[in-house]
LUMSEDO-416752 format. One record per atom (N, C-alpha, C, O): x, y, z; residue number from 1; residue in three letters. Coordinates in steps of 0.05 Angstrom, whole numbers, plus 32768, in hexadecimal, padded with zeros to 4 digits. Atoms other than C-alpha are relative to their C-alpha. Example, Ala and Ser with C-alpha at 12.3 -4.5 7.8 and 13.67 -1.06 7.14 Angstrom:
8012,7FE8,8000,1,ALA .
80F6,7FA6,809C,1,ALA .
8012,8018,8000,1,ALA .
8027,8018,800D,1,ALA .
7FF0,7FE8,7FFF,2,SER .
8111,7FEB,808F,2,SER .
7FF1,8016,800E,2,SER .
7FFB,802C,8012,2,SER .
//
This chain:
8004,7FF7,8018,1,UNK .
8CF6,85DF,8AC8,1,UNK .
800E,801A,7FFF,1,UNK .
8009,802D,800D,1,UNK .
7FF2,7FE0,8015,2,UNK .
8D23,8617,8AA3,2,UNK .
7FEA,8017,7FFB,2,UNK .
7FD8,8014,7FEB,2,UNK .
8012,7FE8,8009,3,UNK .
8CFE,865A,8AA3,3,UNK .
8001,8005,7FE7,3,UNK .
8017,8003,7FDC,3,UNK .
7FF8,7FF0,8019,4,UNK .
8CEF,8675,8A63,4,UNK .
8017,8013,7FFA,4,UNK .
8020,801D,800F,4,UNK .
7FF3,7FE6,8000,5,UNK .
8D1F,86A9,8A44,5,UNK .
7FF4,8016,8006,5,UNK .
7FDC,8018,800B,5,UNK .
8018,7FE9,7FF7,6,UNK .
8D12,86ED,8A53,6,UNK .
7FEF,800E,7FEE,6,UNK .
7FD9,8018,7FF3,6,UNK .
800D,7FF6,8017,7,UNK .
8D01,8703,8A0F,7,UNK .
7FEB,7FF5,8003,7,UNK .
7FD8,8004,8009,7,UNK .
8019,8004,7FF9,8,UNK .
8CCC,86D4,8A17,8,UNK .
7FE9,8006,8011,8,UNK .
7FD1,8009,800D,8,UNK .
8012,7FEE,7FF2,9,UNK .
8CB6,86EE,8A51,9,UNK .
7FF1,801C,8002,9,UNK .
7FDB,8022,800B,9,UNK .
8007,7FE7,8003,10,UNK .
8CB6,8731,8A41,10,UNK .
7FEF,8008,7FEF,10,UNK .
7FE8,8020,7FEE,10,UNK .
8012,7FFC,8017,11,UNK .
8C89,8727,8A05,11,UNK .
7FEA,7FF7,8010,11,UNK .
7FD6,8006,800F,11,UNK .
8018,8004,7FF4,12,UNK .
8C58,8703,8A30,12,UNK .
7FF6,8011,8010,12,UNK .
7FDE,8014,8013,12,UNK .
8007,7FED,7FEB,13,UNK .
8C5A,8737,8A64,13,UNK .
7FF5,801B,7FF1,13,UNK .
7FE9,802C,7FFE,13,UNK .
8002,7FE9,8008,14,UNK .
8C53,876B,8A33,14,UNK .
7FE1,7FF8,7FF7,14,UNK .
7FCD,8006,7FFB,14,UNK .
8024,8003,800C,15,UNK .
8C12,8749,8A12,15,UNK .
7FEF,7FFE,801A,15,UNK .
7FDB,800D,801B,15,UNK .
800E,7FFE,7FED,16,UNK .
8BF8,8739,8A54,16,UNK .
7FF5,8021,8008,16,UNK .
7FDE,8027,800C,16,UNK .
8007,7FE2,7FF6,17,UNK .
8BFD,8788,8A69,17,UNK .
7FED,800D,7FE8,17,UNK .
7FDB,801E,7FEC,17,UNK .
8011,7FF7,8018,18,UNK .
8BDF,8795,8A23,18,UNK .
7FE3,7FF8,8000,18,UNK .
7FD1,8007,7FF8,18,UNK .
801C,8009,8002,19,UNK .
8BA2,876B,8A29,19,UNK .
7FEF,800C,8019,19,UNK .
7FD8,8003,801C,19,UNK .
8015,7FFA,7FF4,20,UNK .
8B85,8790,8A60,20,UNK .
7FF0,8019,7FF3,20,UNK .
7FF9,802C,7FE6,20,UNK .
800D,7FE8,8008,21,UNK .
8B4F,87BD,8A54,21,UNK .
8004,801F,8013,21,UNK .
8009,8023,802A,21,UNK .
7FFB,7FE5,7FF5,22,UNK .
8B54,8803,8A62,22,UNK .
7FF6,8005,801C,22,UNK .
8003,8011,802D,22,UNK .
8018,8002,7FE5,23,UNK .
8B22,8800,8A9C,23,UNK .
800B,7FF5,8011,23,UNK .
8013,8003,8023,23,UNK .
7FF2,800F,7FEE,24,UNK .
8B42,87CA,8AC0,24,UNK .
8022,800B,8000,24,UNK .
802E,8007,8015,24,UNK .
7FE3,7FF1,7FFA,25,UNK .
8B8D,87EE,8AB6,25,UNK .
7FFF,8015,8013,25,UNK .
800F,801A,8025,25,UNK .
8001,7FE3,7FEE,26,UNK .
8B73,882F,8AD3,26,UNK .
7FFB,7FF3,801F,26,UNK .
8008,7FFA,8032,26,UNK .
8009,8002,7FEB,27,UNK .
8B4D,880C,8B08,27,UNK .
8015,7FEC,8012,27,UNK .
8013,7FEB,802B,27,UNK .
7FE9,800F,7FEE,28,UNK .
8B8E,87D9,8B1E,28,UNK .
8018,8016,8005,28,UNK .
8028,8016,8018,28,UNK .
7FE7,7FE4,7FFF,29,UNK .
8BBD,881F,8B10,29,UNK .
7FFB,8008,8022,29,UNK .
800B,8007,8034,29,UNK .
8008,7FF0,7FE8,30,UNK .
8B95,883F,8B4C,30,UNK .
8006,7FEA,8019,30,UNK .
8011,7FF3,802E,30,UNK .
7FF9,800E,7FEC,31,UNK .
8B9B,8802,8B78,31,UNK .
801F,7FFF,8009,31,UNK .
802B,8001,801E,31,UNK .
7FE1,8003,7FF3,32,UNK .
8BE1,87F9,8B76,32,UNK .
8013,8016,8003,32,UNK .
8028,8015,800F,32,UNK .
7FF3,7FE3,7FF0,33,UNK .
8BF4,8845,8B79,33,UNK .
7FF6,7FFE,801D,33,UNK .
8005,7FFD,8031,33,UNK .
8000,8000,7FE7,34,UNK .
8BCD,8844,8BB1,34,UNK .
8011,7FEF,8015,34,UNK .
801A,7FFA,8029,34,UNK .
7FEF,8010,7FEA,35,UNK .
8BF2,8810,8BDA,35,UNK .
8018,800B,7FFE,35,UNK .
8023,8010,8014,35,UNK .
7FE7,7FF0,7FFB,36,UNK .
8C32,8832,8BC5,36,UNK .
7FFC,8016,8009,36,UNK .
8012,801D,8012,36,UNK .
8000,7FEB,7FF3,37,UNK .
8C18,8872,8BDF,37,UNK .
7FFC,7FFA,8020,37,UNK .
8003,800C,802F,37,UNK .
8000,7FFE,7FE3,38,UNK .
8C08,8854,8C26,38,UNK .
8017,7FF0,8007,38,UNK .
8019,7FEB,801F,38,UNK .
7FEC,8012,7FF6,39,UNK .
8C43,8829,8C27,39,UNK .
801C,8013,8019,39,UNK .
801D,802C,8019,39,UNK .
7FEF,7FF7,7FEB,40,UNK .
8C7E,8839,8C61,40,UNK .
8015,800E,7FEB,40,UNK .
801E,8023,7FF3,40,UNK .
7FEB,7FFB,800D,41,UNK .
8CB3,8840,8C20,41,UNK .
7FF8,801F,7FF5,41,UNK .
8007,8033,7FF8,41,UNK .
8002,7FE6,7FFE,42,UNK .
8C8E,887A,8C0B,42,UNK .
7FF6,8016,8013,42,UNK .
7FFC,802E,800D,42,UNK .
8007,7FEF,7FEB,43,UNK .
8C71,889C,8C46,43,UNK .
801F,800E,8010,43,UNK .
801F,8023,801E,43,UNK .
7FF1,7FFB,7FF1,44,UNK .
8CBA,889E,8C5F,44,UNK .
8018,800F,7FEC,44,UNK .
802A,801F,7FF4,44,UNK .
7FF5,7FED,8017,45,UNK .
8CD7,88B6,8C18,45,UNK .
8009,801D,8008,45,UNK .
7FFF,8026,801D,45,UNK .
7FFF,7FED,7FFD,46,UNK .
8CF4,88F7,8C12,46,UNK .
8002,800A,7FDE,46,UNK .
7FFF,8020,7FD4,46,UNK .
7FF5,7FF6,8022,47,UNK .
8D08,88EE,8BC2,47,UNK .
7FF2,7FE4,7FF0,47,UNK .
7FF6,7FCE,7FF9,47,UNK .
800F,8014,8006,48,UNK .
8CDC,88C2,8B97,48,UNK .
8006,7FFF,7FDD,48,UNK .
8001,8011,7FCD,48,UNK .
7FFB,7FF8,8025,49,UNK .
8CF1,88B1,8B49,49,UNK .
7FEE,7FEB,7FF7,49,UNK .
7FEF,7FD5,8002,49,UNK .
8015,800D,8013,50,UNK .
8CBC,8893,8B1D,50,UNK .
8002,8003,7FE2,50,UNK .
8017,800C,7FD7,50,UNK .
8003,7FFD,8018,51,UNK .
8CA7,8891,8ADA,51,UNK .
7FEC,8006,7FF4,51,UNK .
7FD7,8001,8000,51,UNK .
801A,7FFA,800B,52,UNK .
8C76,88A9,8AA4,52,UNK .
7FFA,7FE6,7FEF,52,UNK .
8007,7FD9,7FDE,52,UNK .
800B,801B,800B,53,UNK .
8C4B,8872,8A97,53,UNK .
7FF7,8004,7FDD,53,UNK .
7FEE,8018,7FD2,53,UNK .
800B,8000,8020,54,UNK .
8C3E,885B,8A49,54,UNK .
7FE3,7FF3,8005,54,UNK .
7FDA,7FEC,801B,54,UNK .
801F,8005,7FFB,55,UNK .
8BF5,8847,8A3C,55,UNK .
7FFB,7FEC,800F,55,UNK .
7FE9,7FEC,8020,55,UNK .
800C,801A,7FF6,56,UNK .
8BF6,8800,8A50,56,UNK .
8015,7FF9,8021,56,UNK .
8018,7FE3,802C,56,UNK .
7FF0,8007,7FE7,57,UNK .
8C25,8805,8A92,57,UNK .
7FF0,800D,8016,57,UNK .
7FE2,8020,800F,57,UNK .
8005,7FF4,7FE4,58,UNK .
8C12,8817,8ADC,58,UNK .
7FFE,801B,7FF7,58,UNK .
800E,8024,7FE7,58,UNK .
8000,7FE5,7FFD,59,UNK .
8BFB,885C,8ADF,59,UNK .
800C,8011,8020,59,UNK .
8003,800F,8037,59,UNK .
7FF9,7FFF,7FE8,60,UNK .
8C21,887B,8B0E,60,UNK .
8000,8029,8007,60,UNK .
8009,8036,801B,60,UNK .
8001,7FE7,7FFD,61,UNK .
8C17,88C4,8B06,61,UNK .
7FEC,8008,801F,61,UNK .
7FF0,8020,8026,61,UNK .
8009,7FF9,7FE5,62,UNK .
8BEC,88C7,8B4E,62,UNK .
801B,7FFD,800F,62,UNK .
8021,800F,801F,62,UNK .
7FE5,7FFE,7FEC,63,UNK .
8C32,88B3,8B6F,63,UNK .
800C,8019,7FFA,63,UNK .
8013,8027,800E,63,UNK .
7FF3,7FE9,8003,64,UNK .
8C4F,88EC,8B4F,64,UNK .
7FEE,801D,8007,64,UNK .
7FFC,8032,8009,64,UNK .
800E,7FEC,7FFA,65,UNK .
8C18,891E,8B60,65,UNK .
7FFE,8002,8025,65,UNK .
7FFD,8015,8034,65,UNK .
7FFC,7FFE,7FE2,66,UNK .
8C1A,8909,8BA9,66,UNK .
8011,8001,800D,66,UNK .
800F,8003,8025,66,UNK .
7FE9,7FF6,7FF4,67,UNK .
8C61,8912,8BB2,67,UNK .
8004,8013,7FFF,67,UNK .
8012,801D,8010,67,UNK .
7FFD,7FE4,8000,68,UNK .
8C5C,8955,8B97,68,UNK .
7FE8,800C,8018,68,UNK .
7FF1,8020,8024,68,UNK .
800C,7FF9,7FED,69,UNK .
8C22,8961,8BC9,69,UNK .
800A,7FFD,8019,69,UNK .
8001,800E,8029,69,UNK .
7FF3,800A,7FE9,70,UNK .
8C4A,8941,8C02,70,UNK .
801B,800E,8001,70,UNK .
802A,800E,8015,70,UNK .
7FE5,7FF2,7FFE,71,UNK .
8C85,896B,8BEC,71,UNK .
801E,7FF2,7FFF,71,UNK .
8034,7FF9,8006,71,UNK .
7FEA,8015,800B,72,UNK .
8CAE,8931,8BD5,72,UNK .
8012,8004,7FE5,72,UNK .
8008,8008,7FCF,72,UNK .
7FEE,7FF8,8021,73,UNK .
8CEA,893D,8BA0,73,UNK .
7FF5,7FE7,7FE7,73,UNK .
7FFF,7FD1,7FE9,73,UNK .
8003,800C,8014,74,UNK .
8CCE,891D,8B62,74,UNK .
8018,7FFA,7FEB,74,UNK .
8024,800E,7FE2,74,UNK .
7FEB,8007,8013,75,UNK .
8D02,88FB,8B32,75,UNK .
7FF4,7FF1,7FE6,75,UNK .
7FE4,7FE0,7FEC,75,UNK .
8004,800D,8018,76,UNK .
8CF6,88E2,8AE6,76,UNK .
8017,7FFD,7FF5,76,UNK .
8028,800E,7FF4,76,UNK .
7FEC,8009,8011,77,UNK .
8D23,88BA,8AC1,77,UNK .
8006,800E,7FE2,77,UNK .
7FF4,801A,7FD5,77,UNK .
7FFB,7FF7,801D,78,UNK .
8D47,88CF,8A80,78,UNK .
8019,7FF0,7FF7,78,UNK .
802F,7FF4,8001,78,UNK .
7FEE,800D,8011,79,UNK .
8D6E,88A3,8A54,79,UNK .
801C,8010,7FFD,79,UNK .
801C,8028,7FF8,79,UNK .
7FE5,7FFA,8005,80,UNK .
8DB9,88AB,8A4E,80,UNK .
800A,7FF0,7FF6,80,UNK .
8000,7FDA,7FF5,80,UNK .
7FF1,800F,8013,81,UNK .
8DED,8894,8A23,81,UNK .
800B,7FE5,8015,81,UNK .
8009,7FE6,802E,81,UNK .
7FF8,8015,7FEF,82,UNK .
8E0A,884F,8A3D,82,UNK .
7FE8,7FF3,8012,82,UNK .
7FED,7FEA,8028,82,UNK .
8018,8011,7FF8,83,UNK .
8DC4,8831,8A4F,83,UNK .
8002,800A,8020,83,UNK .
800A,7FFA,8032,83,UNK .
8000,7FEE,7FE4,84,UNK .
8DC2,885E,8A90,84,UNK .
7FE3,800F,7FFE,84,UNK .
7FD5,8014,7FEB,84,UNK .
8010,7FE7,7FFF,85,UNK .
8D90,888C,8AAE,85,UNK .
8008,8010,800E,85,UNK .
8018,800A,8020,85,UNK .
7FFB,7FED,7FF3,86,UNK .
8D93,88CA,8AC4,86,UNK .
7FE8,800B,8014,86,UNK .
7FD5,8010,8006,86,UNK .
8017,7FF5,7FF5,87,UNK .
8D61,88E3,8AF5,87,UNK .
7FFC,801E,800A,87,UNK .
800D,8027,8019,87,UNK .
7FFA,7FE5,8007,88,UNK .
8D4D,892C,8AEF,88,UNK .
7FE3,8006,8012,88,UNK .
7FCE,7FFB,800C,88,UNK .
801D,8000,7FFE,89,UNK .
8D17,8949,8B1D,89,UNK .
7FED,8012,7FF6,89,UNK .
7FF2,8026,7FE9,89,UNK .
8017,7FF3,8014,90,UNK .
8CD2,895E,8B0A,90,UNK .
7FEE,800F,8014,90,UNK .
7FE2,8005,8027,90,UNK .
8015,7FF2,7FF7,91,UNK .
8CAA,8996,8B1F,91,UNK .
7FE2,8004,7FF2,91,UNK .
7FE0,7FFA,7FDC,91,UNK .
8019,7FFD,8011,92,UNK .
8C61,89A8,8B09,92,UNK .
8007,8011,7FE8,92,UNK .
7FF6,8012,7FD7,92,UNK .
8001,7FE8,8017,93,UNK .
8C78,89DA,8AD7,93,UNK .
801C,7FF2,7FEF,93,UNK .
802A,7FFF,7FDF,93,UNK .
7FE1,800E,8013,94,UNK .
8CB6,89A9,8AB8,94,UNK .
7FF4,7FF6,7FE8,94,UNK .
7FE0,7FE7,7FE5,94,UNK .
8008,8007,801A,95,UNK .
8CB4,89A6,8A73,95,UNK .
800A,7FDC,7FF6,95,UNK .
801E,7FCE,7FFA,95,UNK .
7FEF,801F,8009,96,UNK .
8CB6,895D,8A52,96,UNK .
8006,8004,7FE3,96,UNK .
7FFD,8017,7FD7,96,UNK .
7FFB,8001,801A,97,UNK .
8CD3,894C,8A10,97,UNK .
7FFC,7FDA,7FF5,97,UNK .
8002,7FCA,8007,97,UNK .
8006,8019,8000,98,UNK .
8CC4,8904,89F2,98,UNK .
8021,7FF3,7FF0,98,UNK .
802F,7FFC,7FDE,98,UNK .
7FE3,800C,8003,99,UNK .
8D04,88D9,89EF,99,UNK .
7FFD,7FED,7FE6,99,UNK .
7FEA,7FE7,7FD8,99,UNK .
7FFA,8011,801F,100,UNK .
8D1E,88B0,89B5,100,UNK .
7FF0,7FE2,8008,100,UNK .
7FF4,7FD0,7FF9,100,UNK .
8011,801B,7FF7,101,UNK .
8CF2,8874,89D7,101,UNK .
7FEA,8004,8002,101,UNK .
7FDA,7FF3,8009,101,UNK .
801F,7FF0,7FFD,102,UNK .
8CB9,889E,89D5,102,UNK .
7FF2,8005,8020,102,UNK .
7FDB,8006,8028,102,UNK .
8009,7FFF,7FDE,103,UNK .
8CB5,88A5,8A20,103,UNK .
8005,801C,8005,103,UNK .
8019,8025,7FFA,103,UNK .
7FF9,7FEA,7FFC,104,UNK .
8CB0,88EB,8A3D,104,UNK .
8010,8001,8015,104,UNK .
800E,7FF0,8027,104,UNK .
7FEC,7FFF,7FEF,105,UNK .
8CE9,8905,8A64,105,UNK .
7FFA,801C,8008,105,UNK .
7FE6,8027,7FFE,105,UNK .
8002,7FE8,7FF9,106,UNK .
8CF1,8946,8A86,106,UNK .
801D,8011,7FF1,106,UNK .
8033,8007,7FF1,106,UNK .
7FF1,7FF2,8011,107,UNK .
8D15,897D,8A5C,107,UNK .
801E,800A,8012,107,UNK .
8035,8008,8008,107,UNK .
7FEF,7FF3,7FEF,108,UNK .
8D3D,899C,8A96,108,UNK .
7FF2,7FFB,801F,108,UNK .
7FDB,7FF7,8023,108,UNK .
7FFE,8009,7FEA,109,UNK .
8D48,8992,8AE1,109,UNK .
8011,7FFF,8015,109,UNK .
8027,8007,800E,109,UNK .
7FE8,8003,7FF5,110,UNK .
8D71,8987,8B19,110,UNK .
8006,7FE1,8006,110,UNK .
7FF4,7FD2,8010,110,UNK .
7FF7,801A,8009,111,UNK .
8D9A,8944,8B10,111,UNK .
8000,7FF6,8025,111,UNK .
8006,8006,8037,111,UNK .
7FF0,800C,7FEA,112,UNK .
8DA1,8912,8B51,112,UNK .
8009,7FE9,7FF9,112,UNK .
8001,7FDD,7FE5,112,UNK .
7FF3,801F,8006,113,UNK .
8DCB,88D5,8B55,113,UNK .
7FEE,7FF0,8005,113,UNK .
7FDC,7FF4,8016,113,UNK .
801F,8015,7FF4,114,UNK .
8D9C,889B,8B55,114,UNK .
8008,7FF7,801B,114,UNK .
7FF7,7FF5,802C,114,UNK .
8002,800B,7FE8,115,UNK .
8DBC,8880,8B8C,115,UNK .
7FF8,8009,8020,115,UNK .
7FFB,7FFE,8035,115,UNK .
8007,7FF1,7FEE,116,UNK .
8DA1,88BA,8BB5,116,UNK .
7FE9,8000,8006,116,UNK .
7FE0,8009,801B,116,UNK .
801E,8001,7FFB,117,UNK .
8D5A,88AC,8BA7,117,UNK .
7FF1,7FED,8015,117,UNK .
7FF5,7FD5,8015,117,UNK .
8008,8017,7FE8,118,UNK .
8D33,888E,8BE3,118,UNK .
7FEE,7FE9,7FF2,118,UNK .
7FF3,7FD3,7FFA,118,UNK .
8009,8015,800E,119,UNK .
8D05,8864,8BB5,119,UNK .
7FFA,8006,7FE7,119,UNK .
7FF0,801C,7FE3,119,UNK .
8004,8002,8018,120,UNK .
8CFF,8856,8B70,120,UNK .
7FEE,7FEF,7FF2,120,UNK .
7FF5,7FD8,7FEC,120,UNK .
8016,800F,800F,121,UNK .
8CBF,8840,8B4C,121,UNK .
8006,7FF5,7FE7,121,UNK .
800A,8005,7FD5,121,UNK .
7FF6,800C,801B,122,UNK .
8CD1,8813,8B15,122,UNK .
7FEA,7FF2,7FF4,122,UNK .
7FDB,7FE3,8002,122,UNK .
8013,8010,800D,123,UNK .
8CA4,87FA,8ADA,123,UNK .
8008,7FE0,7FF9,123,UNK .
8020,7FDB,7FFC,123,UNK .
7FFC,8016,8005,124,UNK .
8CA5,87B7,8AC9,124,UNK .
7FF2,7FEB,7FE9,124,UNK .
7FDA,7FEF,7FE5,124,UNK .
800C,8006,8016,125,UNK .
8C97,8788,8A8E,125,UNK .
7FF4,7FE3,8009,125,UNK .
7FDE,7FDB,8001,125,UNK .
8001,801D,7FF2,126,UNK .
8C9C,873E,8AB8,126,UNK .
8006,8005,8018,126,UNK .
8010,801B,801B,126,UNK .
7FF0,7FFF,7FED,127,UNK .
8CAE,8732,8AFB,127,UNK .
7FF7,7FEB,800D,127,UNK .
7FE1,7FE3,8006,127,UNK .
8009,8019,7FF4,128,UNK .
8CAB,86F4,8B2F,128,UNK .
7FFC,8007,801D,128,UNK .
7FF6,801E,8026,128,UNK .
8009,7FF9,7FE3,129,UNK .
8CA2,86EA,8B77,129,UNK .
8021,8004,800B,129,UNK .
8021,8006,8023,129,UNK .
7FE9,7FFD,7FF1,130,UNK .
8CF2,86F2,8B86,130,UNK .
8008,8020,7FF7,130,UNK .
801E,8029,7FFC,130,UNK .
7FFE,7FE3,800A,131,UNK .
8CEC,873C,8B68,131,UNK .
8017,8009,7FE7,131,UNK .
8023,801D,7FE1,131,UNK .
7FF0,7FFC,8016,132,UNK .
8D11,872A,8B2A,132,UNK .
7FF2,8012,7FEA,132,UNK .
7FDA,800B,7FEB,132,UNK .
8009,7FF5,800E,133,UNK .
8CFC,8757,8AF6,133,UNK .
8005,8004,7FE3,133,UNK .
801D,8009,7FDE,133,UNK .
7FFA,7FF8,8020,134,UNK .
8CF5,8761,8AA5,134,UNK .
7FF2,801B,7FFA,134,UNK .
7FDB,8023,7FFE,134,UNK .
800D,7FE9,8005,135,UNK .
8CF2,879E,8A8D,135,UNK .
8001,8008,7FE2,135,UNK .
8009,7FF3,7FD7,135,UNK .
7FFD,7FFE,801B,136,UNK .
8CF2,87BA,8A42,136,UNK .
8017,7FF3,7FEC,136,UNK .
8014,7FF0,7FD4,136,UNK .
7FF1,800E,8015,137,UNK .
8D34,8797,8A2D,137,UNK .
801C,8015,8008,137,UNK .
8033,800C,800A,137,UNK .
7FE5,7FF2,8007,138,UNK .
8D65,87D6,8A32,138,UNK .
8013,8001,8017,138,UNK .
8028,800E,8017,138,UNK .
7FED,7FFE,7FE0,139,UNK .
8D81,87C9,8A7C,139,UNK .
800B,8018,800E,139,UNK .
8020,8019,801B,139,UNK .
7FFA,7FEB,7FF6,140,UNK .
8D7D,880F,8A8F,140,UNK .
8001,8004,801E,140,UNK .
8012,8010,802B,140,UNK .
7FFD,7FF5,7FDD,141,UNK .
8D6A,8810,8AD9,141,UNK .
8016,7FE4,8007,141,UNK .
8022,7FEA,801C,141,UNK .
7FED,800D,7FFA,142,UNK .
8D9A,87D1,8ADF,142,UNK .
801D,800B,7FFD,142,UNK .
8030,800A,800D,142,UNK .
7FE0,7FF3,8000,143,UNK .
8DD8,87F5,8AC5,143,UNK .
8001,8013,8018,143,UNK .
8012,8013,802A,143,UNK .
7FF9,7FEA,7FE7,144,UNK .
8DC4,8834,8AF3,144,UNK .
8001,7FFB,8018,144,UNK .
800C,800B,8027,144,UNK .
8005,800A,7FE5,145,UNK .
8DB6,880E,8B2F,145,UNK .
8015,7FE8,8001,145,UNK .
800F,7FD6,8011,145,UNK .
7FED,8016,7FFD,146,UNK .
8DF0,87DE,8B26,146,UNK .
800B,8001,801D,146,UNK .
800E,7FEC,8029,146,UNK .
7FF1,8002,7FE3,147,UNK .
8E0E,87EE,8B69,147,UNK .
7FEC,7FF6,8018,147,UNK .
7FF1,7FF5,8030,147,UNK .
8013,800D,7FF0,148,UNK .
8DCE,87D0,8B85,148,UNK .
8003,7FE1,8004,148,UNK .
7FF2,7FD4,8010,148,UNK .
7FFC,801C,7FFE,149,UNK .
8DEC,878B,8B7F,149,UNK .
8009,7FF5,801C,149,UNK .
801D,7FE7,801F,149,UNK .
7FF5,8007,7FE2,150,UNK .
8DF1,8780,8BCA,150,UNK .
7FDD,7FFA,8005,150,UNK .
7FC7,7FFD,7FFA,150,UNK .
8024,800E,7FF4,151,UNK .
8DB6,8762,8BF6,151,UNK .
7FF0,8017,8002,151,UNK .
7FF5,802A,8010,151,UNK .
801C,7FEE,7FFE,152,UNK .
8D71,8785,8BE8,152,UNK .
7FFD,800C,801D,152,UNK .
7FF3,8023,801D,152,UNK .
800C,7FF5,7FE6,153,UNK .
8D67,8793,8C34,153,UNK .
8010,8019,8004,153,UNK .
8004,802C,800F,153,UNK .
7FF1,7FED,7FFC,154,UNK .
8DA2,87C2,8C34,154,UNK .
8005,8019,7FE6,154,UNK .
8014,802D,7FE7,154,UNK .
7FFC,7FF1,8015,155,UNK .
8D99,87E2,8BF2,155,UNK .
7FF6,801E,8002,155,UNK .
7FDF,8022,800A,155,UNK .
8016,7FE4,8007,156,UNK .
8D85,882D,8BE7,156,UNK .
800E,800A,7FE5,156,UNK .
8026,8009,7FE2,156,UNK .
8027,7FFE,7FFC,157,UNK .
8D5A,8843,8BBD,157,UNK .
7FF6,7FE5,8002,157,UNK .
7FFE,7FD0,7FF8,157,UNK .
801B,801E,8000,158,UNK .
8D25,880E,8BCC,158,UNK .
7FF8,8000,7FE0,158,UNK .
7FEB,8013,7FD6,158,UNK .
800E,8000,8025,159,UNK .
8D14,87FC,8B7B,159,UNK .
7FE1,7FF3,800C,159,UNK .
7FE1,7FDC,8015,159,UNK .
8015,8009,8004,160,UNK .
8CCB,87F3,8B84,160,UNK .
7FEE,7FF4,7FE0,160,UNK .
7FE4,8005,7FD1,160,UNK .
800C,8009,801B,161,UNK .
8CAC,87C7,8B46,161,UNK .
7FDD,8008,8004,161,UNK .
7FD1,8008,8019,161,UNK .
801A,7FFF,8001,162,UNK .
8C66,87D8,8B2D,162,UNK .
7FF6,7FF1,7FE1,162,UNK .
7FFF,7FF6,7FCB,162,UNK .
800E,800F,8016,163,UNK .
8C3B,87AA,8B00,163,UNK .
7FEB,7FF7,8007,163,UNK .
7FE3,7FF7,801F,163,UNK .
8019,800C,7FFE,164,UNK .
8BFE,8789,8AF2,164,UNK .
8004,7FE6,8007,164,UNK .
8017,7FDB,7FFC,164,UNK .
7FFD,801E,7FF3,165,UNK .
8BF6,8743,8B15,165,UNK .
8002,7FED,7FE7,165,UNK .
800F,7FD8,7FE9,165,UNK .
8001,800E,801A,166,UNK .
8BE8,872A,8AC9,166,UNK .
8022,7FFF,7FF5,166,UNK .
8027,7FEC,7FE7,166,UNK .
7FE8,7FFE,8002,167,UNK .
8C34,873A,8AC0,167,UNK .
8018,7FEF,800D,167,UNK .
8031,7FEE,8008,167,UNK .
7FED,800E,7FEF,168,UNK .
8C4A,8709,8AF8,168,UNK .
8008,7FE1,7FEC,168,UNK .
7FF8,7FD6,7FDD,168,UNK .
7FF1,8018,800C,169,UNK .
8C77,86CB,8ADD,169,UNK .
8009,7FED,8017,169,UNK .
800B,7FF4,802E,169,UNK .
8001,8015,7FE3,170,UNK .
8C83,868B,8B07,170,UNK .
8022,8009,8006,170,UNK .
8026,8011,801D,170,UNK .
7FDF,7FFC,8004,171,UNK .
8CD7,8698,8AFC,171,UNK .
800B,800A,7FEB,171,UNK .
8007,8002,7FD4,171,UNK .
7FEE,7FFB,8013,172,UNK .
8D09,86C4,8ADD,172,UNK .
801B,7FFA,8007,172,UNK .
8024,7FFB,801E,172,UNK .
7FE5,800E,7FFA,173,UNK .
8D4C,86A9,8AD7,173,UNK .
800C,8018,7FF3,173,UNK .
800C,801E,7FDB,173,UNK .
7FF8,7FEA,7FFF,174,UNK .
8D6E,86E8,8AE5,174,UNK .
801D,8002,7FF6,174,UNK .
802A,7FEE,7FFC,174,UNK .
7FEA,7FFC,8007,175,UNK .
8DAD,8702,8AC6,175,UNK .
8014,800D,8011,175,UNK .
800B,801E,8021,175,UNK .
7FF5,7FF3,7FEC,176,UNK .
8DEB,8717,8AEB,176,UNK .
7FFD,801B,8003,176,UNK .
7FFE,8022,801A,176,UNK .
800A,7FE5,7FF9,177,UNK .
8DDB,8762,8AE2,177,UNK .
7FEA,8004,8002,177,UNK .
7FE6,801C,8006,177,UNK .
801A,7FFC,7FF7,178,UNK .
8D97,875F,8AEE,178,UNK .
8003,8009,8021,178,UNK .
8014,8002,8031,178,UNK .
7FFF,7FF1,7FE7,179,UNK .
8D82,878A,8B2A,179,UNK .
7FE3,7FF4,8005,179,UNK .
7FD2,7FF8,7FF4,179,UNK .
8019,8002,7FF1,180,UNK .
8D46,876F,8B55,180,UNK .
7FF0,8019,800D,180,UNK .
7FFA,802D,8018,180,UNK .
8013,7FEA,7FF2,181,UNK .
8D09,8799,8B6D,181,UNK .
8000,7FFA,801C,181,UNK .
8005,7FE3,8023,181,UNK .
7FF9,8006,7FE5,182,UNK .
8D0C,87A0,8BB9,182,UNK .
7FDE,7FF0,8009,182,UNK .
7FDA,7FE0,801C,182,UNK .
8023,8003,7FFC,183,UNK .
8CB5,8797,8BB7,183,UNK .
7FF9,8001,7FE0,183,UNK .
8004,800C,7FCD,183,UNK .
8009,8000,801B,184,UNK .
8C8B,8786,8B7F,184,UNK .
7FDC,800F,8007,184,UNK .
7FCD,8004,8017,184,UNK .
801D,8002,7FF9,185,UNK .
8C43,87A9,8B80,185,UNK .
7FEF,8006,7FEC,185,UNK .
7FF0,801A,7FDD,185,UNK .
8016,8000,8009,186,UNK .
8C08,8797,8B62,186,UNK .
7FE6,8005,8002,186,UNK .
7FE4,8015,8014,186,UNK .
8013,7FFD,7FF8,187,UNK .
8BBD,8799,8B60,187,UNK .
7FF2,7FEC,800F,187,UNK .
7FDB,7FF2,8017,187,UNK .
8006,801E,7FF8,188,UNK .
8BB6,874D,8B7D,188,UNK .
800E,8008,8021,188,UNK .
800E,7FF6,8032,188,UNK .
//
């Protein structure tokens, strides 16, 4: 059976994520971030890229806080022309601004080559067991990390997807330009 188009899976994933009540979303986010913070990928990383969650995404603020407490460098994505992301270091004092997409981004900070980051925490709208992911549809992560189109075991940085189990789908028919994540963390 052919998987549904990505646009259908994206709508299904968004609907499932938005259907979670605030209490479940908070509890599940705590489980997911706790799993990440206990993982060897976090423990060995010197630099971690994350994102600032929207209201219905996995809340990753505990990851950012723990990185700072452990003296790890933290980077957030900033959208750039050509559907790519720049990664800018954030400190507790970093000022944020709202992007044209409504997301918060650092106003300033040291920039790092995305391929020099140890671990990247990636938001997802839908995912499957093979690590294929669907995002919001802009292709920013795929474009930024296109150099990672080699076997996942050899890739750096390690892309770790975080999502709620309700966003899991049976199969995603990946496009040639899609970049799979190395691992997906959910509350399940």
